[in-house]
LOKEPA-297852 format. One record per residue (C-alpha): x, y, z; residue in three letters. Coordinates in nm, 4 decimals. Each point is the difference from the previous one (the first is absolute). Last residue first. Example, Ala and Ser with C-alpha at 12.3 -4.5 7.8 and 13.67 -1.06 7.14 Angstrom:
! residues 2
         px         py         pz   resn
     1.3670    -0.1060     0.7140    SER
    -0.1370    -0.3440     0.0660    ALA
! end
This chain:
! residues 416
         px         py         pz   resn
    -4.1718    -7.3766     5.2177    VAL
    -0.2937    -0.2428    -0.1413    PRO
    -0.2183     0.1344    -0.1978    GLY
    -0.2906     0.2840    -0.0964    ILE
    -0.2686    -0.1554     0.2338    ILE
    -0.2696     0.2129     0.0492    LEU
    -0.2192     0.1483     0.2986    CYS
    -0.2373     0.1154     0.1685    THR
    -0.1683     0.1157     0.3081    GLU
    -0.3959    -0.0784     0.0435    MET
    -0.3227     0.2094    -0.0673    PRO
    -0.2923    -0.1782     0.0419    GLY
    -0.0150    -0.4238     0.1563    LYS
    -0.2734    -0.1677    -0.2561    GLY
     0.0559     0.0793    -0.2939    LYS
     0.3833     0.2745    -0.0073    VAL
     0.0176     0.3356    -0.0196    ASP
     0.3633     0.1184    -0.1098    ILE
     0.2217     0.1922     0.2299    THR
     0.3778     0.0746    -0.1713    GLY
     0.1503    -0.2582    -0.2072    ARG
     0.3752     0.0290     0.1490    PRO
     0.2367    -0.1417    -0.2206    GLU
     0.1884    -0.3197     0.1694    LEU
     0.3941    -0.1324    -0.0138    GLU
     0.0139    -0.3055     0.1479    PHE
     0.2721    -0.0936     0.2847    SER
    -0.0394     0.3063     0.2364    GLY
    -0.3608     0.0061     0.0441    GLU
    -0.1357    -0.3333    -0.1174    LEU
    -0.2000    -0.0536     0.3567    ARG
    -0.1540     0.3893    -0.0195    ALA
    -0.0628    -0.0960    -0.3399    ALA
    -0.2245    -0.2880     0.1393    ALA
    -0.1853     0.2188     0.3030    ARG
    -0.0808     0.2981    -0.2790    ALA
    -0.1317    -0.2524    -0.2358    THR
     0.1369    -0.1248    -0.3260    VAL
     0.0148     0.0345    -0.4018    GLN
     0.1855    -0.2086    -0.2329    VAL
    -0.0438     0.1837    -0.3705    ARG
    -0.0727    -0.0852    -0.3421    GLY
    -0.3145     0.0501    -0.0156    PRO
    -0.0981     0.2245     0.3580    LEU
    -0.1727    -0.0878     0.2651    GLY
    -0.3495     0.0520     0.1694    HIS
    -0.1142    -0.3894    -0.0515    SER
     0.3898    -0.0867     0.1039    GLU
    -0.0065     0.1943     0.3040    MET
    -0.3868    -0.0798     0.1160    ARG
     0.1658    -0.3687    -0.0896    SER
     0.2569     0.0809     0.3323    ALA
    -0.2835     0.1018     0.1361    THR
    -0.2242    -0.2702    -0.0003    ASN
     0.2979    -0.2679     0.1567    VAL
     0.1235     0.2531     0.2139    THR
    -0.3864     0.0145     0.1808    ASP
     0.0126    -0.3138     0.0394    GLY
    -0.0099    -0.3670    -0.1652    TRP
     0.2405    -0.2615    -0.1798    LEU
    -0.0506    -0.2631    -0.1559    ASP
     0.1187    -0.3589    -0.0444    TYR
    -0.2597    -0.1701    -0.2417    ILE
    -0.0834    -0.4023     0.0304    PHE
    -0.2603    -0.1815    -0.2049    LYS
    -0.1722    -0.3345     0.1482    ARG
     0.0064     0.1398     0.3647    ARG
    -0.0113     0.4651    -0.0871    GLY
     0.2223     0.2106     0.2032    ILE
     0.3341     0.0512     0.1211    VAL
     0.1151     0.3083     0.1711    GLY
     0.2033     0.3494     0.0416    ALA
    -0.0971     0.2543     0.2055    VAL
     0.1372     0.3292    -0.1020    VAL
     0.2283     0.2560     0.2223    PRO
     0.1524     0.3176    -0.2066    GLY
     0.1829     0.0717    -0.3341    THR
    -0.1954     0.0767    -0.2785    ASP
     0.0950     0.0029    -0.3911    ILE
    -0.1750     0.1200    -0.3166    GLY
     0.1062    -0.1377    -0.3335    ILE
    -0.1229     0.1644    -0.3620    ARG
     0.1391    -0.2379    -0.3264    ILE
     0.0309     0.1017    -0.3422    SER
    -0.1443    -0.1620    -0.3606    LEU
     0.0017     0.2119    -0.3316    SER
     0.3737    -0.0468    -0.0753    GLY
    -0.0296    -0.2375    -0.2981    GLY
    -0.2152    -0.2726     0.0852    VAL
     0.3533    -0.2624     0.0569    ILE
     0.3020     0.1906     0.0594    ARG
    -0.0717     0.3244     0.1057    SER
    -0.2905    -0.1638     0.2142    SER
     0.2385    -0.2319     0.1214    ILE
     0.3006     0.1954     0.0551    ALA
    -0.2340     0.2585     0.2255    ALA
    -0.1654    -0.2793     0.2500    VAL
     0.3402    -0.1149     0.0584    GLU
     0.1187     0.3963     0.0967    ASP
    -0.3109     0.0488     0.1679    ARG
     0.0733    -0.3559     0.1935    MET
     0.3197     0.0611     0.0691    ALA
    -0.1526     0.3217     0.2082    LEU
    -0.2142    -0.1757     0.1816    ALA
     0.2504    -0.2689     0.1194    VAL
     0.2536     0.2412     0.0861    ARG
    -0.2787     0.1247     0.2339    ALA
    -0.0831    -0.3136     0.1175    VAL
     0.3098    -0.0665     0.1001    ALA
     0.0983     0.4070     0.2330    GLU
    -0.3860    -0.0994     0.1772    ALA
     0.0907    -0.3203     0.0848    HIS
     0.3154     0.0957     0.1653    ASP
    -0.0304    -0.1156     0.3302    SER
    -0.1568    -0.3681    -0.0601    ARG
    -0.2481    -0.2354     0.1254    PRO
    -0.0683    -0.2681    -0.0693    ALA
    -0.3615    -0.0673    -0.1616    PRO
     0.0205     0.2574    -0.0909    LEU
     0.2308     0.3328    -0.0069    GLY
    -0.0575     0.0700    -0.3907    GLY
    -0.3983    -0.0125    -0.1363    ALA
    -0.0130    -0.0591    -0.4175    VAL
    -0.3062     0.1025    -0.2338    MET
    -0.0977    -0.0373    -0.2913    TYR
    -0.3241     0.1449    -0.2215    ALA
    -0.0411    -0.0715    -0.4201    ASP
    -0.2716    -0.2548     0.1620    GLY
     0.0817    -0.0328     0.3232    ILE
     0.3018    -0.0783     0.1226    THR
     0.0715    -0.1773     0.3286    LYS
     0.2404     0.0001     0.3124    ILE
     0.3601    -0.0271    -0.1657    LYS
     0.2224    -0.0014     0.3054    GLU
     0.3525     0.1913    -0.0125    LEU
     0.3032    -0.1667     0.0273    GLY
     0.1660     0.2304    -0.2277    GLU
     0.1100    -0.2345    -0.2786    ALA
    -0.3477    -0.1557     0.0749    ASP
    -0.1879     0.3203    -0.0908    ALA
     0.1932     0.0690    -0.2824    LEU
    -0.0622    -0.2893    -0.1059    THR
    -0.3800    -0.0326     0.0303    ASP
    -0.0029     0.3180    -0.1497    PHE
     0.1201    -0.1047    -0.3285    SER
    -0.2354    -0.3171     0.0239    SER
    -0.1856     0.2742     0.0494    PHE
     0.0529     0.2119    -0.3371    ILE
     0.0662    -0.3339    -0.2145    GLU
    -0.3604    -0.1193     0.1254    ASP
    -0.1447     0.2832    -0.1207    LEU
     0.1191     0.0503    -0.3542    LEU
    -0.1253    -0.3702    -0.0462    GLY
    -0.3193    -0.0033     0.1101    VAL
    -0.0768     0.2816    -0.3019    LEU
     0.2562    -0.1815    -0.2151    THR
    -0.2746    -0.3270     0.0920    ALA
    -0.3205     0.1944     0.0316    PRO
     0.0502     0.1983    -0.3391    ASP
     0.0555     0.3958     0.0541    MET
    -0.2508     0.2907    -0.0833    GLU
    -0.1862     0.0292     0.3202    ALA
     0.2442    -0.1135     0.2227    SER
     0.2603     0.3090    -0.0824    MET
    -0.3244     0.2061     0.1416    ALA
     0.0293    -0.1181     0.3561    THR
     0.4351    -0.0131    -0.0218    PHE
     0.0210     0.4044    -0.0679    GLY
     0.0546    -0.0254     0.3713    VAL
     0.1393    -0.3159     0.1606    LEU
    -0.0480     0.0079     0.3496    ASP
     0.2622    -0.0816     0.2989    ALA
    -0.0550    -0.0338     0.3928    PHE
     0.2831     0.0296     0.2310    LEU
    -0.0119    -0.1063     0.3877    VAL
     0.2271     0.0902     0.2036    THR
    -0.0282    -0.1432     0.3660    VAL
     0.0886     0.0479     0.3591    ASP
    -0.2525    -0.0669     0.2596    ASP
    -0.1138    -0.4014    -0.1284    HIS
    -0.2250    -0.1432     0.1458    GLN
    -0.0648    -0.3223    -0.0340    GLU
    -0.3063    -0.2440    -0.1246    ALA
    -0.0351    -0.3791    -0.1059    ILE
    -0.3302    -0.1133     0.0960    VAL
     0.0138    -0.3809     0.0762    GLY
     0.1116    -0.2593    -0.1930    GLU
     0.3342    -0.1289     0.1528    HIS
     0.2909    -0.1361    -0.1017    ARG
     0.0283    -0.0030    -0.3722    LYS
    -0.1495     0.3883     0.0596    LEU
     0.2937     0.1065     0.2202    GLN
     0.2601    -0.0983    -0.2489    GLU
    -0.1680     0.2133    -0.2818    ALA
    -0.0528     0.2926     0.1915    ILE
     0.3819    -0.0738     0.0925    PRO
     0.0629    -0.0703    -0.4191    ALA
    -0.1643     0.3531    -0.0416    PRO
    -0.3559    -0.1439    -0.2347    LEU
    -0.0648    -0.0405    -0.3320    VAL
     0.2335    -0.1295    -0.2348    ASN
     0.1812    -0.1363     0.3160    LEU
    -0.3098    -0.2179     0.0150    LEU
     0.0055    -0.0992    -0.3788    LEU
     0.3063    -0.0875     0.0796    ARG
    -0.0265    -0.2370     0.2913    GLU
    -0.2785    -0.1732    -0.2342    SER
     0.2546    -0.0580    -0.2094    ARG
     0.2793    -0.1546     0.2311    GLU
    -0.3416    -0.2077     0.1451    ARG
    -0.1035    -0.1321    -0.3566    GLU
     0.4128    -0.0930    -0.0215    ALA
    -0.0179    -0.1516     0.3675    GLU
    -0.2352    -0.1999    -0.1025    LEU
     0.1012    -0.0788    -0.3223    ALA
     0.2866    -0.1168     0.1288    SER
    -0.2050    -0.1390     0.3059    HIS
    -0.2053    -0.1778    -0.3080    ALA
     0.3000    -0.1623    -0.1481    LEU
     0.1274    -0.1179     0.3008    GLU
    -0.3069    -0.1946     0.0435    ARG
     0.0777    -0.2060    -0.2698    GLN
     0.2905    -0.1069    -0.0037    HIS
    -0.1132    -0.1131     0.3600    VAL
    -0.2920    -0.1456    -0.0930    PHE
     0.1741    -0.1820    -0.3575    TYR
     0.2558    -0.1013     0.2128    ALA
    -0.2329    -0.1408     0.2715    LEU
    -0.1690    -0.1956    -0.3236    MET
     0.3329    -0.1270    -0.0568    VAL
     0.1194    -0.1051     0.2777    PHE
    -0.2208    -0.2283     0.0719    SER
    -0.0631    -0.1158    -0.3093    GLY
     0.4294    -0.0801    -0.0152    LEU
    -0.0255    -0.1242     0.3854    MET
    -0.2487    -0.2551    -0.0719    LEU
     0.1825    -0.0968    -0.3037    GLY
     0.3600    -0.0111     0.2054    SER
    -0.2121    -0.2410     0.2283    ILE
    -0.1723    -0.2429    -0.2201    ASN
     0.3189     0.0180    -0.1711    LEU
     0.1935    -0.1062     0.2644    VAL
    -0.2198    -0.2501     0.0571    PHE
    -0.0209    -0.1238    -0.2978    PHE
     0.3839    -0.0411    -0.0453    MET
    -0.0704    -0.2338     0.3333    ILE
    -0.2342    -0.1903    -0.1654    VAL
     0.1690    -0.0753    -0.3346    LEU
     0.3609    -0.0973     0.1988    GLY
    -0.2384    -0.2240     0.1413    SER
    -0.1557    -0.1524    -0.2904    PRO
    -0.3828     0.0056    -0.0193    LEU
    -0.1887    -0.3327    -0.0159    GLU
    -0.3425     0.2140     0.1119    ALA
    -0.1477    -0.0907     0.2741    PRO
    -0.3002    -0.3184    -0.0101    ASP
    -0.1140    -0.0221     0.3819    GLY
     0.2415    -0.0023     0.3206    ARG
     0.1231     0.3651    -0.0216    ALA
    -0.3626     0.1282    -0.0551    LEU
    -0.1232    -0.1946     0.3063    ALA
     0.2453     0.1133     0.1624    PRO
    -0.0336     0.3397    -0.1362    ASP
    -0.3546     0.0701     0.0566    LEU
    -0.0385     0.0860     0.3624    ALA
     0.2985     0.3188    -0.1505    THR
    -0.1799     0.0910    -0.3432    LEU
    -0.3109     0.0016     0.2365    ALA
     0.2032     0.3232     0.2320    ALA
     0.1526     0.1296    -0.2514    LEU
    -0.3715     0.0928    -0.1731    VAL
    -0.1458     0.1099     0.2963    ALA
     0.3225     0.2533     0.0481    PHE
    -0.0607     0.1640    -0.3516    PHE
    -0.3545    -0.0167     0.0606    ALA
     0.0282     0.1894     0.3117    VAL
     0.2789     0.1996    -0.1937    LEU
    -0.2875     0.0927    -0.2880    TRP
    -0.2809     0.0430     0.2674    PRO
     0.2677     0.2804     0.1408    MET
     0.0439     0.2123    -0.3188    SER
    -0.3398     0.1798     0.0086    ARG
     0.1184     0.1542     0.3788    ARG
     0.3835     0.0540    -0.1853    TRP
    -0.0645     0.1759    -0.2773    GLY
    -0.1508    -0.1331    -0.3107    LEU
     0.2904    -0.0016    -0.2220    MET
     0.3040     0.0154     0.1461    ALA
    -0.1311    -0.2237     0.3336    LEU
    -0.1268    -0.2512    -0.3009    ALA
     0.3210    -0.0556    -0.1829    ALA
     0.1535    -0.0441     0.3243    LEU
    -0.3154    -0.2646     0.1428    PRO
     0.0397    -0.2085    -0.3797    THR
     0.3606     0.0518    -0.0460    ILE
     0.0842    -0.2836     0.3191    VAL
    -0.2243    -0.2478    -0.2428    CYS
     0.3549    -0.0231    -0.2050    TRP
     0.1743    -0.1886     0.2676    LEU
    -0.2633    -0.2730    -0.0267    VAL
     0.2549    -0.1717    -0.2377    MET
     0.1807    -0.1321     0.3030    GLY
     0.2550    -0.1835    -0.2862    SER
    -0.2472    -0.1580    -0.1133    SER
     0.0672    -0.3105     0.0759    ALA
     0.1038     0.1151     0.3953    VAL
    -0.2597     0.1697     0.0777    PHE
    -0.2797    -0.2202    -0.1196    GLY
    -0.0567    -0.2563    -0.2619    GLY
    -0.0075     0.1404    -0.3851    LEU
    -0.3533     0.0712    -0.0007    SER
    -0.0253     0.1133     0.3144    ALA
     0.2894     0.3026    -0.0673    GLN
    -0.1732     0.1257    -0.3293    LEU
    -0.3611    -0.0393     0.2026    LEU
     0.1500     0.2153     0.2647    ALA
     0.1622     0.2247    -0.2821    PRO
    -0.3124     0.0636    -0.1486    LEU
    -0.2390     0.0522     0.2215    ALA
     0.1481     0.3563     0.2111    LEU
     0.1820     0.1496    -0.2675    PHE
    -0.2800    -0.1133    -0.2711    CYS
    -0.2372     0.1883     0.2591    THR
     0.1530     0.3154     0.0498    LEU
     0.0374     0.0185    -0.3977    GLN
    -0.3282    -0.0605    -0.0370    THR
    -0.1282     0.2915     0.2303    THR
     0.2583     0.2391    -0.1272    ARG
    -0.1739    -0.0605    -0.4008    TYR
    -0.4065     0.0072     0.1120    VAL
     0.0911     0.3234     0.2654    ASP
     0.2309     0.1322    -0.3337    PHE
    -0.3057     0.0528    -0.2411    ARG
     0.1425     0.2653    -0.2149    LYS
    -0.2889    -0.3033    -0.2420    THR
     0.2297    -0.0010    -0.3564    ARG
     0.3562     0.0525     0.1233    ALA
    -0.0915    -0.2351     0.2845    LEU
    -0.1517    -0.2361    -0.1589    VAL
     0.2711    -0.0838    -0.1708    VAL
     0.2528     0.0129     0.2487    LEU
    -0.2205    -0.2236     0.1907    GLY
    -0.0353    -0.2437    -0.3173    VAL
     0.4352    -0.0275     0.0326    LEU
     0.0126    -0.0323     0.3992    THR
    -0.2814    -0.3242    -0.0326    VAL
     0.1863    -0.0874    -0.2480    VAL
     0.3909     0.0328     0.1721    GLN
    -0.1522    -0.1865     0.3106    TYR
    -0.1498    -0.2993    -0.1564    LEU
     0.3711    -0.0417    -0.1152    ALA
     0.1240     0.0235     0.2930    PRO
    -0.2194    -0.2719     0.1192    ILE
     0.0157    -0.2164    -0.3149    SER
     0.3340    -0.0509     0.0342    ALA
    -0.0477    -0.2472     0.3537    PRO
    -0.2978    -0.1760    -0.2293    LEU
     0.2602    -0.1482    -0.2430    PRO
     0.2486    -0.0318     0.1584    GLU
     0.2012    -0.1891    -0.2669    ASP
     0.3632     0.1360     0.1102    LEU
     0.0479     0.2140    -0.3385    VAL
    -0.4099     0.0778     0.0710    LEU
     0.0910     0.1143     0.3519    TYR
     0.3551     0.1854    -0.0502    THR
    -0.2048     0.2191    -0.3182    ILE
    -0.2986     0.0710     0.2885    VAL
     0.2268     0.1374     0.1984    TRP
     0.2462     0.1610    -0.1747    VAL
    -0.3502     0.1700    -0.1775    PHE
    -0.1244     0.1498     0.3516    SER
     0.2954     0.2538    -0.0283    ILE
    -0.1714     0.1777    -0.2287    THR
    -0.3004    -0.0054     0.1774    ALA
     0.1151     0.0973     0.2878    ILE
     0.1451     0.3394    -0.1809    GLY
    -0.3479     0.1017    -0.1690    VAL
    -0.1458    -0.0578     0.3634    THR
     0.1760     0.2124     0.1693    ALA
     0.0573     0.3121    -0.2466    LEU
    -0.4285    -0.0300    -0.0298    ILE
     0.0454     0.0152     0.4124    LEU
     0.2359     0.3031     0.0037    ALA
    -0.2594     0.1769    -0.2760    GLY
    -0.3079    -0.0842     0.1636    SER
     0.1710     0.1292     0.3610    ARG
     0.1241     0.3340    -0.1409    LEU
    -0.2531     0.0771    -0.2461    ARG
    -0.1932    -0.0285     0.2986    GLU
     0.1795     0.2808     0.1942    ASP
     0.0239     0.2442    -0.2709    ASP
    -0.3956     0.0245     0.0108    PRO
    -0.1807    -0.1383    -0.3041    ASP
    -0.1708     0.2737    -0.2099    GLY
     0.0867    -0.1611    -0.3339    PRO
    -0.0288    -0.3671     0.0010    ARG
     0.3012    -0.2328     0.1030    ALA
    -0.0273    -0.3760    -0.0736    GLY
     0.3317    -0.0098    -0.2764    ILE
     0.1764     0.2796     0.2013    ASP
     0.2574    -0.2580     0.1385    ALA
     0.0953    -0.0984    -0.3825    LEU
    -0.0243     0.3283    -0.1357    ARG
     0.2842     0.0360     0.3031    GLU
     0.1907    -0.2777    -0.0709    LEU
    -0.0140     0.0692    -0.3412    LEU
     0.1395     0.3455     0.0487    GLY
     0.2629    -0.1264     0.2022    VAL
     0.1365    -0.2560    -0.2094    ARG
    -0.0128     0.2731    -0.2606    HIS
     0.2721     0.2335     0.1970    THR
     0.1867    -0.3007     0.0322    SER
     0.0821    -0.0399    -0.3302    ASN
     0.0160     0.3883    -0.1180    GLY
     0.2664    -0.0074     0.2980    SER
    -0.0580     0.2067     0.2894    MET
! end
């Protein structure tokens, strides 16, 4: 778009917003802007009639469109000061209805005025756009009443003292009346359509933004369920692998770091975890402080979820080691625990949604982490059975797990 076009669009937008108040709904701004642009356009076109009638020595007909120009100018000034668009709207609708009828009567009827009453058509159309169909009905009735009155008076007006206008000029004005009416209606409708398209584009952008935000919180299939209904979303998954990870040494480190550095470090670590989980098609469940939870095998089942989670666990360990060595001199490590089994998954909350997991598998995976070793990935016996053949495992033996008692566990060394 050229600089001149951009400047013109900017002027139109400022003119349309002349009566806007902070907090006005978008639809109200749209209606007011459309009417303001239409009235300014009509007032500009009116110069043709004012000048022509003055040249033809018809001061009374010339004074009527001139009166409309004055009313519009004063109305815009008052509107800019008071922001009372309802007053401006009523004044303009009254002018649309009364002034063309008066101009037709002053010229001597339908023929002599070139059908000036055509301009009155704007009244019910503008009222419909501004007020809705119910509140616009009185203006439609008033239009037909004016039309009927002019029809009844037309023989008397034609026999009276009609304006002496050349026949060619009468035809030209008839064309101008039709063209002006079309232009005024088109400007108003075009502004409506343009603003509606802008509003639609803004709505689509906001919808996409909301969609992205929702998908950051919920898995895509769960988000679709939530959009379709507001009931409880809960699912039983019989074969899922759950991973818990906790940063070792982070709490002590946080006491010595400034907030920005601390949050920046945590963001870098967890963002890398998110990338690893996405690459393997796993579902990040949540973060709690410096702990991270991810699961495989849901919401869509998959046969290799245990292997995918194990690969992510080893990659997370290596990622933390690299970041720790680069930023904090190797003083940070990670402890990871994994279990495989059934879980219940669902969405809780209404204002702030969270997709979470419950069940013994979740609790056991958490215990595997809390009873694990820094820099190692600890798994339960049933998770180890799923990984056997794909990963090298080191038996850790029996450990006493809080709330579970003695349990056989293994440590993942790496892929076979």
